[in-house]
PyMOL Python script that loads the backbone (N, CA, C, O; Angstrom):
from pymol import cmd

cmd.read_pdbstr("""\
ATOM      1  N   UNK A   1     112.558 118.730 123.108  1.00  0.00           N
ATOM      2  CA  UNK A   1     112.913 117.216 123.124  1.00  0.00           C
ATOM      3  C   UNK A   1     111.978 116.666 122.090  1.00  0.00           C
ATOM      4  O   UNK A   1     110.837 117.092 121.909  1.00  0.00           O
ATOM      5  N   UNK A   2     112.559 115.661 121.406  1.00  0.00           N
ATOM      6  CA  UNK A   2     111.883 114.835 120.445  1.00  0.00           C
ATOM      7  C   UNK A   2     112.258 113.477 120.445  1.00  0.00           C
ATOM      8  O   UNK A   2     113.083 113.116 121.285  1.00  0.00           O
ATOM      9  N   UNK A   3     111.766 112.613 119.599  1.00  0.00           N
ATOM     10  CA  UNK A   3     112.112 111.219 119.664  1.00  0.00           C
ATOM     11  C   UNK A   3     113.602 111.079 119.271  1.00  0.00           C
ATOM     12  O   UNK A   3     114.155 110.082 119.736  1.00  0.00           O
ATOM     13  N   UNK A   4     114.325 111.871 118.525  1.00  0.00           N
ATOM     14  CA  UNK A   4     115.608 111.522 118.139  1.00  0.00           C
ATOM     15  C   UNK A   4     116.561 112.168 119.309  1.00  0.00           C
ATOM     16  O   UNK A   4     117.771 111.946 119.271  1.00  0.00           O
ATOM     17  N   UNK A   5     115.980 112.981 120.361  1.00  0.00           N
ATOM     18  CA  UNK A   5     116.875 113.621 121.395  1.00  0.00           C
ATOM     19  C   UNK A   5     117.582 112.368 122.028  1.00  0.00           C
ATOM     20  O   UNK A   5     117.034 111.267 122.066  1.00  0.00           O
ATOM     21  N   UNK A   6     118.774 112.602 122.497  1.00  0.00           N
ATOM     22  CA  UNK A   6     119.514 111.774 123.439  1.00  0.00           C
ATOM     23  C   UNK A   6     119.429 112.379 124.867  1.00  0.00           C
ATOM     24  O   UNK A   6     119.492 113.584 125.109  1.00  0.00           O
ATOM     25  N   UNK A   7     119.295 111.504 125.671  1.00  0.00           N
ATOM     26  CA  UNK A   7     118.976 111.918 127.100  1.00  0.00           C
ATOM     27  C   UNK A   7     120.276 111.434 128.037  1.00  0.00           C
ATOM     28  O   UNK A   7     120.671 110.282 127.856  1.00  0.00           O
ATOM     29  N   UNK A   8     120.811 112.083 128.815  1.00  0.00           N
ATOM     30  CA  UNK A   8     121.817 111.959 129.753  1.00  0.00           C
ATOM     31  C   UNK A   8     121.486 112.259 131.088  1.00  0.00           C
ATOM     32  O   UNK A   8     120.972 113.336 131.385  1.00  0.00           O
ATOM     33  N   UNK A   9     121.791 111.223 132.063  1.00  0.00           N
ATOM     34  CA  UNK A   9     121.783 111.562 133.397  1.00  0.00           C
ATOM     35  C   UNK A   9     122.612 112.653 133.863  1.00  0.00           C
ATOM     36  O   UNK A   9     123.675 112.903 133.295  1.00  0.00           O
ATOM     37  N   UNK A  10     122.161 113.385 134.956  1.00  0.00           N
ATOM     38  CA  UNK A  10     123.037 114.551 135.429  1.00  0.00           C
ATOM     39  C   UNK A  10     124.001 113.717 136.456  1.00  0.00           C
ATOM     40  O   UNK A  10     123.535 112.910 137.261  1.00  0.00           O
ATOM     41  N   UNK A  11     125.263 113.976 136.349  1.00  0.00           N
ATOM     42  CA  UNK A  11     126.207 113.128 137.095  1.00  0.00           C
ATOM     43  C   UNK A  11     126.135 113.658 138.694  1.00  0.00           C
ATOM     44  O   UNK A  11     126.850 113.166 139.568  1.00  0.00           O
ATOM     45  N   UNK A  12     125.314 114.569 138.903  1.00  0.00           N
ATOM     46  CA  UNK A  12     125.036 114.999 140.332  1.00  0.00           C
ATOM     47  C   UNK A  12     123.827 114.278 140.761  1.00  0.00           C
ATOM     48  O   UNK A  12     123.243 114.733 141.744  1.00  0.00           O
ATOM     49  N   UNK A  13     123.423 113.381 140.270  1.00  0.00           N
ATOM     50  CA  UNK A  13     122.010 112.530 140.665  1.00  0.00           C
ATOM     51  C   UNK A  13     122.463 110.946 140.828  1.00  0.00           C
ATOM     52  O   UNK A  13     123.026 110.292 139.950  1.00  0.00           O
ATOM     53  N   UNK A  14     122.138 110.528 141.986  1.00  0.00           N
ATOM     54  CA  UNK A  14     122.218 108.997 142.180  1.00  0.00           C
ATOM     55  C   UNK A  14     121.017 108.322 142.258  1.00  0.00           C
ATOM     56  O   UNK A  14     120.053 108.917 142.739  1.00  0.00           O
ATOM     57  N   UNK A  15     120.891 107.079 141.834  1.00  0.00           N
ATOM     58  CA  UNK A  15     119.549 106.484 142.068  1.00  0.00           C
ATOM     59  C   UNK A  15     119.865 105.088 142.756  1.00  0.00           C
ATOM     60  O   UNK A  15     120.809 104.337 142.515  1.00  0.00           O
ATOM     61  N   UNK A  16     118.771 104.921 143.733  1.00  0.00           N
ATOM     62  CA  UNK A  16     118.746 103.609 144.320  1.00  0.00           C
ATOM     63  C   UNK A  16     117.564 103.043 144.181  1.00  0.00           C
ATOM     64  O   UNK A  16     116.549 103.720 144.344  1.00  0.00           O
ATOM     65  N   UNK A  17     117.503 101.812 143.883  1.00  0.00           N
ATOM     66  CA  UNK A  17     116.345 101.008 143.851  1.00  0.00           C
ATOM     67  C   UNK A  17     115.685 100.685 145.103  1.00  0.00           C
ATOM     68  O   UNK A  17     116.391 100.485 146.091  1.00  0.00           O
ATOM     69  N   UNK A  18     114.340 100.604 145.196  1.00  0.00           N
ATOM     70  CA  UNK A  18     113.837 100.262 146.386  1.00  0.00           C
ATOM     71  C   UNK A  18     113.606  98.534 146.218  1.00  0.00           C
ATOM     72  O   UNK A  18     114.274  97.820 145.470  1.00  0.00           O
ATOM     73  N   UNK A  19     112.558  98.104 147.056  1.00  0.00           N
ATOM     74  CA  UNK A  19     112.207  96.662 146.872  1.00  0.00           C
ATOM     75  C   UNK A  19     111.743  96.297 145.585  1.00  0.00           C
ATOM     76  O   UNK A  19     111.266  97.183 144.875  1.00  0.00           O
ATOM     77  N   UNK A  20     111.811  95.049 145.142  1.00  0.00           N
ATOM     78  CA  UNK A  20     111.505  94.525 143.819  1.00  0.00           C
ATOM     79  C   UNK A  20     110.148  95.012 143.386  1.00  0.00           C
ATOM     80  O   UNK A  20     109.170  94.735 144.079  1.00  0.00           O
ATOM     81  N   UNK A  21     110.024  95.725 142.277  1.00  0.00           N
ATOM     82  CA  UNK A  21     108.822  96.278 141.827  1.00  0.00           C
ATOM     83  C   UNK A  21     108.182  97.461 142.484  1.00  0.00           C
ATOM     84  O   UNK A  21     107.001  97.755 142.298  1.00  0.00           O
ATOM     85  N   UNK A  22     109.066  98.187 143.322  1.00  0.00           N
ATOM     86  CA  UNK A  22     108.586  99.391 143.989  1.00  0.00           C
ATOM     87  C   UNK A  22     109.218 100.702 143.447  1.00  0.00           C
ATOM     88  O   UNK A  22     108.901 101.795 143.915  1.00  0.00           O
ATOM     89  N   UNK A  23     110.138 100.555 142.427  1.00  0.00           N
ATOM     90  CA  UNK A  23     110.621 101.570 141.883  1.00  0.00           C
ATOM     91  C   UNK A  23     111.893 102.133 142.569  1.00  0.00           C
ATOM     92  O   UNK A  23     112.693 101.280 142.953  1.00  0.00           O
ATOM     93  N   UNK A  24     112.160 103.248 142.752  1.00  0.00           N
ATOM     94  CA  UNK A  24     113.304 103.762 143.264  1.00  0.00           C
ATOM     95  C   UNK A  24     113.263 105.238 143.744  1.00  0.00           C
ATOM     96  O   UNK A  24     112.261 105.951 143.790  1.00  0.00           O
ATOM     97  N   UNK A  25     114.567 105.576 144.103  1.00  0.00           N
ATOM     98  CA  UNK A  25     114.576 107.089 144.708  1.00  0.00           C
ATOM     99  C   UNK A  25     115.881 107.732 143.925  1.00  0.00           C
ATOM    100  O   UNK A  25     116.932 107.105 143.792  1.00  0.00           O
ATOM    101  N   UNK A  26     115.689 108.926 143.479  1.00  0.00           N
ATOM    102  CA  UNK A  26     116.774 109.665 143.015  1.00  0.00           C
ATOM    103  C   UNK A  26     117.100 110.892 143.897  1.00  0.00           C
ATOM    104  O   UNK A  26     116.257 111.673 144.337  1.00  0.00           O
ATOM    105  N   UNK A  27     118.363 110.954 144.085  1.00  0.00           N
ATOM    106  CA  UNK A  27     118.852 112.156 145.040  1.00  0.00           C
ATOM    107  C   UNK A  27     119.795 113.066 144.239  1.00  0.00           C
ATOM    108  O   UNK A  27     120.833 112.614 143.756  1.00  0.00           O
ATOM    109  N   UNK A  28     119.437 114.326 144.102  1.00  0.00           N
ATOM    110  CA  UNK A  28     120.117 115.229 143.326  1.00  0.00           C
ATOM    111  C   UNK A  28     121.213 115.734 144.612  1.00  0.00           C
ATOM    112  O   UNK A  28     120.839 116.201 145.687  1.00  0.00           O
ATOM    113  N   UNK A  29     122.480 115.534 144.242  1.00  0.00           N
ATOM    114  CA  UNK A  29     123.506 115.776 145.427  1.00  0.00           C
ATOM    115  C   UNK A  29     123.734 117.131 145.667  1.00  0.00           C
ATOM    116  O   UNK A  29     124.058 117.504 146.795  1.00  0.00           O
ATOM    117  N   UNK A  30     123.591 117.986 144.654  1.00  0.00           N
ATOM    118  CA  UNK A  30     123.765 119.420 144.854  1.00  0.00           C
ATOM    119  C   UNK A  30     122.646 120.043 145.582  1.00  0.00           C
ATOM    120  O   UNK A  30     122.875 120.925 146.410  1.00  0.00           O
ATOM    121  N   UNK A  31     121.334 119.600 145.301  1.00  0.00           N
ATOM    122  CA  UNK A  31     120.298 120.389 145.930  1.00  0.00           C
ATOM    123  C   UNK A  31     119.656 119.573 147.212  1.00  0.00           C
ATOM    124  O   UNK A  31     118.835 120.088 147.971  1.00  0.00           O
ATOM    125  N   UNK A  32     120.126 118.290 147.334  1.00  0.00           N
ATOM    126  CA  UNK A  32     119.552 117.463 148.315  1.00  0.00           C
ATOM    127  C   UNK A  32     118.296 116.954 148.231  1.00  0.00           C
ATOM    128  O   UNK A  32     117.795 116.361 149.186  1.00  0.00           O
ATOM    129  N   UNK A  33     117.634 117.142 147.031  1.00  0.00           N
ATOM    130  CA  UNK A  33     116.313 116.869 146.710  1.00  0.00           C
ATOM    131  C   UNK A  33     116.143 115.352 146.518  1.00  0.00           C
ATOM    132  O   UNK A  33     116.971 114.804 145.791  1.00  0.00           O
ATOM    133  N   UNK A  34     115.202 114.625 147.060  1.00  0.00           N
ATOM    134  CA  UNK A  34     114.725 113.172 146.687  1.00  0.00           C
ATOM    135  C   UNK A  34     113.645 113.287 145.763  1.00  0.00           C
ATOM    136  O   UNK A  34     112.799 114.168 145.916  1.00  0.00           O
ATOM    137  N   UNK A  35     113.596 112.446 144.781  1.00  0.00           N
ATOM    138  CA  UNK A  35     112.545 112.198 143.919  1.00  0.00           C
ATOM    139  C   UNK A  35     112.364 110.694 143.841  1.00  0.00           C
ATOM    140  O   UNK A  35     113.224 109.881 143.503  1.00  0.00           O
ATOM    141  N   UNK A  36     111.112 110.447 144.206  1.00  0.00           N
ATOM    142  CA  UNK A  36     110.565 108.896 144.133  1.00  0.00           C
ATOM    143  C   UNK A  36     110.076 108.669 142.721  1.00  0.00           C
ATOM    144  O   UNK A  36     109.337 109.470 142.149  1.00  0.00           O
ATOM    145  N   UNK A  37     110.560 107.436 142.128  1.00  0.00           N
ATOM    146  CA  UNK A  37     110.038 107.033 140.865  1.00  0.00           C
ATOM    147  C   UNK A  37     109.609 105.705 140.806  1.00  0.00           C
ATOM    148  O   UNK A  37     110.187 104.882 141.516  1.00  0.00           O
ATOM    149  N   UNK A  38     108.555 105.306 139.972  1.00  0.00           N
ATOM    150  CA  UNK A  38     107.931 104.076 140.066  1.00  0.00           C
ATOM    151  C   UNK A  38     108.819 103.024 139.152  1.00  0.00           C
ATOM    152  O   UNK A  38     109.808 103.386 138.516  1.00  0.00           O
ATOM    153  N   UNK A  39     108.381 101.832 139.178  1.00  0.00           N
ATOM    154  CA  UNK A  39     109.379 100.775 138.626  1.00  0.00           C
ATOM    155  C   UNK A  39     109.434 101.110 136.997  1.00  0.00           C
ATOM    156  O   UNK A  39     110.421 100.680 136.400  1.00  0.00           O
ATOM    157  N   UNK A  40     108.553 101.763 136.332  1.00  0.00           N
ATOM    158  CA  UNK A  40     108.843 102.053 134.897  1.00  0.00           C
ATOM    159  C   UNK A  40     109.665 103.071 134.885  1.00  0.00           C
ATOM    160  O   UNK A  40     110.510 103.122 133.992  1.00  0.00           O
ATOM    161  N   UNK A  41     109.593 104.056 135.836  1.00  0.00           N
ATOM    162  CA  UNK A  41     110.563 105.323 135.861  1.00  0.00           C
ATOM    163  C   UNK A  41     112.004 104.894 136.129  1.00  0.00           C
ATOM    164  O   UNK A  41     112.978 105.546 135.753  1.00  0.00           O
ATOM    165  N   UNK A  42     112.062 103.761 136.801  1.00  0.00           N
ATOM    166  CA  UNK A  42     113.585 103.140 137.042  1.00  0.00           C
ATOM    167  C   UNK A  42     114.002 102.636 135.905  1.00  0.00           C
ATOM    168  O   UNK A  42     115.145 102.949 135.573  1.00  0.00           O
ATOM    169  N   UNK A  43     113.311 101.841 135.108  1.00  0.00           N
ATOM    170  CA  UNK A  43     113.571 101.231 133.801  1.00  0.00           C
ATOM    171  C   UNK A  43     114.003 102.243 132.836  1.00  0.00           C
ATOM    172  O   UNK A  43     114.931 102.039 132.054  1.00  0.00           O
ATOM    173  N   UNK A  44     113.299 103.390 132.890  1.00  0.00           N
ATOM    174  CA  UNK A  44     113.655 104.576 132.016  1.00  0.00           C
ATOM    175  C   UNK A  44     115.051 105.087 132.488  1.00  0.00           C
ATOM    176  O   UNK A  44     115.943 105.251 131.655  1.00  0.00           O
ATOM    177  N   UNK A  45     115.221 105.304 133.613  1.00  0.00           N
ATOM    178  CA  UNK A  45     116.489 105.943 134.388  1.00  0.00           C
ATOM    179  C   UNK A  45     117.662 104.966 133.885  1.00  0.00           C
ATOM    180  O   UNK A  45     118.657 105.461 133.356  1.00  0.00           O
ATOM    181  N   UNK A  46     117.548 103.668 134.040  1.00  0.00           N
ATOM    182  CA  UNK A  46     118.518 102.713 133.798  1.00  0.00           C
ATOM    183  C   UNK A  46     119.109 102.934 132.330  1.00  0.00           C
ATOM    184  O   UNK A  46     120.280 102.651 132.079  1.00  0.00           O
ATOM    185  N   UNK A  47     118.199 103.477 131.332  1.00  0.00           N
ATOM    186  CA  UNK A  47     118.817 103.558 130.037  1.00  0.00           C
ATOM    187  C   UNK A  47     119.148 104.811 129.647  1.00  0.00           C
ATOM    188  O   UNK A  47     119.315 105.049 128.451  1.00  0.00           O
ATOM    189  N   UNK A  48     119.267 105.651 130.478  1.00  0.00           N
ATOM    190  CA  UNK A  48     119.667 107.127 130.077  1.00  0.00           C
ATOM    191  C   UNK A  48     121.071 107.191 130.230  1.00  0.00           C
ATOM    192  O   UNK A  48     121.646 107.607 131.236  1.00  0.00           O
ATOM    193  N   UNK A  49     121.726 106.669 128.964  1.00  0.00           N
ATOM    194  CA  UNK A  49     123.137 106.800 128.880  1.00  0.00           C
ATOM    195  C   UNK A  49     123.806 107.666 128.015  1.00  0.00           C
ATOM    196  O   UNK A  49     125.014 107.542 127.814  1.00  0.00           O
ATOM    197  N   UNK A  50     123.018 108.676 127.398  1.00  0.00           N
ATOM    198  CA  UNK A  50     123.531 109.602 126.565  1.00  0.00           C
ATOM    199  C   UNK A  50     123.494 109.106 125.175  1.00  0.00           C
ATOM    200  O   UNK A  50     123.502 109.915 124.247  1.00  0.00           O
ATOM    201  N   UNK A  51     123.452 107.764 124.954  1.00  0.00           N
ATOM    202  CA  UNK A  51     123.476 107.283 123.684  1.00  0.00           C
ATOM    203  C   UNK A  51     122.248 106.691 123.028  1.00  0.00           C
ATOM    204  O   UNK A  51     122.216 106.543 121.806  1.00  0.00           O
ATOM    205  N   UNK A  52     121.222 106.345 123.818  1.00  0.00           N
ATOM    206  CA  UNK A  52     119.825 106.091 123.338  1.00  0.00           C
ATOM    207  C   UNK A  52     119.231 107.334 123.162  1.00  0.00           C
ATOM    208  O   UNK A  52     119.511 108.353 123.793  1.00  0.00           O
ATOM    209  N   UNK A  53     118.272 107.199 122.149  1.00  0.00           N
ATOM    210  CA  UNK A  53     117.348 108.245 121.943  1.00  0.00           C
ATOM    211  C   UNK A  53     115.989 107.829 122.615  1.00  0.00           C
ATOM    212  O   UNK A  53     115.704 106.712 123.047  1.00  0.00           O
ATOM    213  N   UNK A  54     115.173 109.017 122.613  1.00  0.00           N
ATOM    214  CA  UNK A  54     113.930 108.836 123.358  1.00  0.00           C
ATOM    215  C   UNK A  54     113.068 107.766 122.755  1.00  0.00           C
ATOM    216  O   UNK A  54     112.338 107.062 123.454  1.00  0.00           O
ATOM    217  N   UNK A  55     113.156 107.651 121.482  1.00  0.00           N
ATOM    218  CA  UNK A  55     112.381 106.559 120.792  1.00  0.00           C
ATOM    219  C   UNK A  55     113.064 105.205 121.050  1.00  0.00           C
ATOM    220  O   UNK A  55     112.383 104.187 121.173  1.00  0.00           O
ATOM    221  N   UNK A  56     114.325 105.190 121.127  1.00  0.00           N
ATOM    222  CA  UNK A  56     114.809 103.808 121.420  1.00  0.00           C
ATOM    223  C   UNK A  56     114.538 103.478 123.010  1.00  0.00           C
ATOM    224  O   UNK A  56     114.295 102.326 123.370  1.00  0.00           O
ATOM    225  N   UNK A  57     114.591 104.438 123.812  1.00  0.00           N
ATOM    226  CA  UNK A  57     114.231 104.058 125.235  1.00  0.00           C
ATOM    227  C   UNK A  57     112.747 103.699 125.332  1.00  0.00           C
ATOM    228  O   UNK A  57     112.426 102.887 126.199  1.00  0.00           O
ATOM    229  N   UNK A  58     111.815 104.215 124.539  1.00  0.00           N
ATOM    230  CA  UNK A  58     110.417 103.788 124.596  1.00  0.00           C
ATOM    231  C   UNK A  58     110.141 102.592 124.052  1.00  0.00           C
ATOM    232  O   UNK A  58     109.229 101.900 124.506  1.00  0.00           O
ATOM    233  N   UNK A  59     110.913 102.192 122.988  1.00  0.00           N
ATOM    234  CA  UNK A  59     110.850 100.933 122.320  1.00  0.00           C
ATOM    235  C   UNK A  59     111.245  99.896 123.274  1.00  0.00           C
ATOM    236  O   UNK A  59     110.579  98.864 123.354  1.00  0.00           O
ATOM    237  N   UNK A  60     112.425 100.117 124.106  1.00  0.00           N
ATOM    238  CA  UNK A  60     112.926  99.058 125.082  1.00  0.00           C
ATOM    239  C   UNK A  60     111.786  98.818 126.074  1.00  0.00           C
ATOM    240  O   UNK A  60     111.422  97.694 126.423  1.00  0.00           O
ATOM    241  N   UNK A  61     111.225 100.027 126.519  1.00  0.00           N
ATOM    242  CA  UNK A  61     110.341  99.958 127.734  1.00  0.00           C
ATOM    243  C   UNK A  61     109.062  99.174 127.281  1.00  0.00           C
ATOM    244  O   UNK A  61     108.549  98.373 128.063  1.00  0.00           O
ATOM    245  N   UNK A  62     108.552  99.381 126.076  1.00  0.00           N
ATOM    246  CA  UNK A  62     107.572  98.660 125.444  1.00  0.00           C
ATOM    247  C   UNK A  62     107.646  97.170 125.536  1.00  0.00           C
ATOM    248  O   UNK A  62     106.719  96.442 125.889  1.00  0.00           O
ATOM    249  N   UNK A  63     108.832  96.798 125.186  1.00  0.00           N
ATOM    250  CA  UNK A  63     109.377  95.324 125.002  1.00  0.00           C
ATOM    251  C   UNK A  63     109.318  94.701 126.710  1.00  0.00           C
ATOM    252  O   UNK A  63     109.049  93.531 126.984  1.00  0.00           O
ATOM    253  N   UNK A  64     109.554  95.506 127.470  1.00  0.00           N
ATOM    254  CA  UNK A  64     109.815  94.986 128.893  1.00  0.00           C
ATOM    255  C   UNK A  64     108.500  94.996 129.880  1.00  0.00           C
ATOM    256  O   UNK A  64     108.406  94.325 130.907  1.00  0.00           O
ATOM    257  N   UNK A  65     107.550  95.852 129.383  1.00  0.00           N
ATOM    258  CA  UNK A  65     106.461  96.043 130.257  1.00  0.00           C
ATOM    259  C   UNK A  65     105.411  95.367 129.662  1.00  0.00           C
ATOM    260  O   UNK A  65     105.061  95.546 128.495  1.00  0.00           O
ATOM    261  N   UNK A  66     104.846  94.511 130.524  1.00  0.00           N
ATOM    262  CA  UNK A  66     103.596  93.593 130.302  1.00  0.00           C
ATOM    263  C   UNK A  66     102.427  94.485 129.927  1.00  0.00           C
ATOM    264  O   UNK A  66     102.084  95.312 130.771  1.00  0.00           O
ATOM    265  N   UNK A  67     101.760  94.430 128.763  1.00  0.00           N
ATOM    266  CA  UNK A  67     100.488  95.097 128.363  1.00  0.00           C
ATOM    267  C   UNK A  67     100.878  96.550 128.558  1.00  0.00           C
ATOM    268  O   UNK A  67     100.357  97.169 129.486  1.00  0.00           O
ATOM    269  N   UNK A  68     101.748  97.140 127.762  1.00  0.00           N
ATOM    270  CA  UNK A  68     102.032  98.545 127.761  1.00  0.00           C
ATOM    271  C   UNK A  68     100.713  99.439 127.571  1.00  0.00           C
ATOM    272  O   UNK A  68      99.819  99.037 126.826  1.00  0.00           O
ATOM    273  N   UNK A  69     100.616 100.535 128.188  1.00  0.00           N
ATOM    274  CA  UNK A  69      99.663 101.412 127.809  1.00  0.00           C
ATOM    275  C   UNK A  69      99.714 101.965 126.516  1.00  0.00           C
ATOM    276  O   UNK A  69     100.827 102.071 126.000  1.00  0.00           O
ATOM    277  N   UNK A  70      98.558 102.397 125.794  1.00  0.00           N
ATOM    278  CA  UNK A  70      98.696 103.054 124.636  1.00  0.00           C
ATOM    279  C   UNK A  70      99.398 104.393 124.421  1.00  0.00           C
ATOM    280  O   UNK A  70      99.805 104.833 123.345  1.00  0.00           O
ATOM    281  N   UNK A  71      99.466 104.931 125.546  1.00  0.00           N
ATOM    282  CA  UNK A  71     100.024 106.316 125.679  1.00  0.00           C
ATOM    283  C   UNK A  71     101.583 106.178 126.212  1.00  0.00           C
ATOM    284  O   UNK A  71     102.137 107.141 126.742  1.00  0.00           O
ATOM    285  N   UNK A  72     102.128 105.141 126.066  1.00  0.00           N
ATOM    286  CA  UNK A  72     103.454 104.846 126.595  1.00  0.00           C
ATOM    287  C   UNK A  72     104.544 105.843 126.125  1.00  0.00           C
ATOM    288  O   UNK A  72     105.416 106.270 126.882  1.00  0.00           O
ATOM    289  N   UNK A  73     104.426 106.191 124.777  1.00  0.00           N
ATOM    290  CA  UNK A  73     105.328 107.114 124.319  1.00  0.00           C
ATOM    291  C   UNK A  73     105.222 108.611 125.076  1.00  0.00           C
ATOM    292  O   UNK A  73     106.175 109.273 125.488  1.00  0.00           O
ATOM    293  N   UNK A  74     103.812 108.957 125.146  1.00  0.00           N
ATOM    294  CA  UNK A  74     103.593 110.156 125.904  1.00  0.00           C
ATOM    295  C   UNK A  74     104.160 110.165 127.350  1.00  0.00           C
ATOM    296  O   UNK A  74     104.820 111.092 127.820  1.00  0.00           O
ATOM    297  N   UNK A  75     103.824 109.016 127.999  1.00  0.00           N
ATOM    298  CA  UNK A  75     104.170 108.874 129.408  1.00  0.00           C
ATOM    299  C   UNK A  75     105.828 108.867 129.423  1.00  0.00           C
ATOM    300  O   UNK A  75     106.370 109.515 130.319  1.00  0.00           O
ATOM    301  N   UNK A  76     106.490 108.299 128.657  1.00  0.00           N
ATOM    302  CA  UNK A  76     108.036 108.407 128.782  1.00  0.00           C
ATOM    303  C   UNK A  76     108.413 109.768 128.435  1.00  0.00           C
ATOM    304  O   UNK A  76     109.316 110.286 129.091  1.00  0.00           O
ATOM    305  N   UNK A  77     107.757 110.536 127.341  1.00  0.00           N
ATOM    306  CA  UNK A  77     108.187 111.892 127.333  1.00  0.00           C
ATOM    307  C   UNK A  77     107.858 112.836 128.511  1.00  0.00           C
ATOM    308  O   UNK A  77     108.583 113.785 128.810  1.00  0.00           O
ATOM    309  N   UNK A  78     106.822 112.546 129.103  1.00  0.00           N
ATOM    310  CA  UNK A  78     106.230 113.382 130.344  1.00  0.00           C
ATOM    311  C   UNK A  78     107.280 113.224 131.459  1.00  0.00           C
ATOM    312  O   UNK A  78     107.684 114.184 132.114  1.00  0.00           O
ATOM    313  N   UNK A  79     107.744 111.821 131.655  1.00  0.00           N
ATOM    314  CA  UNK A  79     108.774 111.510 132.592  1.00  0.00           C
ATOM    315  C   UNK A  79     109.999 112.313 132.201  1.00  0.00           C
ATOM    316  O   UNK A  79     110.481 113.075 133.039  1.00  0.00           O
ATOM    317  N   UNK A  80     110.477 112.219 131.143  1.00  0.00           N
ATOM    318  CA  UNK A  80     111.736 112.869 130.758  1.00  0.00           C
ATOM    319  C   UNK A  80     111.667 114.229 130.844  1.00  0.00           C
ATOM    320  O   UNK A  80     112.673 114.863 131.163  1.00  0.00           O
ATOM    321  N   UNK A  81     110.428 114.881 130.561  1.00  0.00           N
ATOM    322  CA  UNK A  81     110.409 116.423 130.566  1.00  0.00           C
ATOM    323  C   UNK A  81     110.360 116.750 132.045  1.00  0.00           C
ATOM    324  O   UNK A  81     110.954 117.761 132.421  1.00  0.00           O
ATOM    325  N   UNK A  82     109.752 116.044 132.868  1.00  0.00           N
ATOM    326  CA  UNK A  82     109.785 116.370 134.404  1.00  0.00           C
ATOM    327  C   UNK A  82     111.249 116.271 134.886  1.00  0.00           C
ATOM    328  O   UNK A  82     111.696 117.065 135.714  1.00  0.00           O
ATOM    329  N   UNK A  83     111.980 115.280 134.350  1.00  0.00           N
ATOM    330  CA  UNK A  83     113.213 115.058 134.854  1.00  0.00           C
ATOM    331  C   UNK A  83     114.171 116.297 134.553  1.00  0.00           C
ATOM    332  O   UNK A  83     114.980 116.769 135.352  1.00  0.00           O
ATOM    333  N   UNK A  84     113.925 116.745 133.222  1.00  0.00           N
ATOM    334  CA  UNK A  84     114.742 117.875 132.672  1.00  0.00           C
ATOM    335  C   UNK A  84     114.372 118.975 133.594  1.00  0.00           C
ATOM    336  O   UNK A  84     115.262 119.588 134.182  1.00  0.00           O
ATOM    337  N   UNK A  85     113.136 119.265 133.761  1.00  0.00           N
ATOM    338  CA  UNK A  85     112.753 120.455 134.681  1.00  0.00           C
ATOM    339  C   UNK A  85     113.359 120.437 136.095  1.00  0.00           C
ATOM    340  O   UNK A  85     113.404 121.454 136.788  1.00  0.00           O
ATOM    341  N   UNK A  86     113.801 119.296 136.476  1.00  0.00           N
ATOM    342  CA  UNK A  86     114.162 119.036 137.884  1.00  0.00           C
ATOM    343  C   UNK A  86     115.766 119.044 137.875  1.00  0.00           C
ATOM    344  O   UNK A  86     116.379 118.907 138.934  1.00  0.00           O
ATOM    345  N   UNK A  87     116.405 119.202 136.691  1.00  0.00           N
ATOM    346  CA  UNK A  87     117.686 119.101 136.547  1.00  0.00           C
ATOM    347  C   UNK A  87     118.254 117.813 136.920  1.00  0.00           C
ATOM    348  O   UNK A  87     119.372 117.722 137.428  1.00  0.00           O
ATOM    349  N   UNK A  88     117.412 116.694 136.647  1.00  0.00           N
ATOM    350  CA  UNK A  88     117.946 115.146 136.701  1.00  0.00           C
ATOM    351  C   UNK A  88     118.539 114.720 135.573  1.00  0.00           C
ATOM    352  O   UNK A  88     119.366 113.820 135.717  1.00  0.00           O
ATOM    353  N   UNK A  89     118.329 115.145 134.439  1.00  0.00           N
ATOM    354  CA  UNK A  89     118.847 114.836 133.106  1.00  0.00           C
ATOM    355  C   UNK A  89     118.953 116.024 132.293  1.00  0.00           C
ATOM    356  O   UNK A  89     118.446 117.084 132.660  1.00  0.00           O
ATOM    357  N   UNK A  90     119.607 115.898 131.170  1.00  0.00           N
ATOM    358  CA  UNK A  90     119.854 116.712 130.116  1.00  0.00           C
ATOM    359  C   UNK A  90     119.747 116.061 128.628  1.00  0.00           C
ATOM    360  O   UNK A  90     119.941 114.868 128.395  1.00  0.00           O
ATOM    361  N   UNK A  91     119.396 117.077 127.632  1.00  0.00           N
ATOM    362  CA  UNK A  91     119.208 116.429 126.343  1.00  0.00           C
ATOM    363  C   UNK A  91     120.492 116.708 125.432  1.00  0.00           C
ATOM    364  O   UNK A  91     121.207 117.661 125.740  1.00  0.00           O
ATOM    365  N   UNK A  92     120.766 116.042 124.493  1.00  0.00           N
ATOM    366  CA  UNK A  92     121.734 116.346 123.500  1.00  0.00           C
ATOM    367  C   UNK A  92     121.038 116.519 122.112  1.00  0.00           C
ATOM    368  O   UNK A  92     121.707 116.787 121.114  1.00  0.00           O
TER     369      UNK A  92
END
""", "prot")
cmd.dss("prot")
cmd.show_as("cartoon", "prot")
cmd.util.cbc("prot")
cmd.orient("prot")
């Protein structure tokens, strides 16, 4: 996966937000596994449409997060790598 990779949600995964600012939960329907994500993870998830690249997603998150950390690009990539490993998303 690199900055120009496009990421698509696995259609077997559904997301539900929790209370405002509390993130959300992903449920993999085939495995029955739940995955908790924080509010930034939920922002990333909402942008995984298979059209945006990793770099575009990172730029959008940077615009929306107050005082984004200097390692935001690495954090987004780590989130996506973990999601790929858990079969929650795939790359194009």
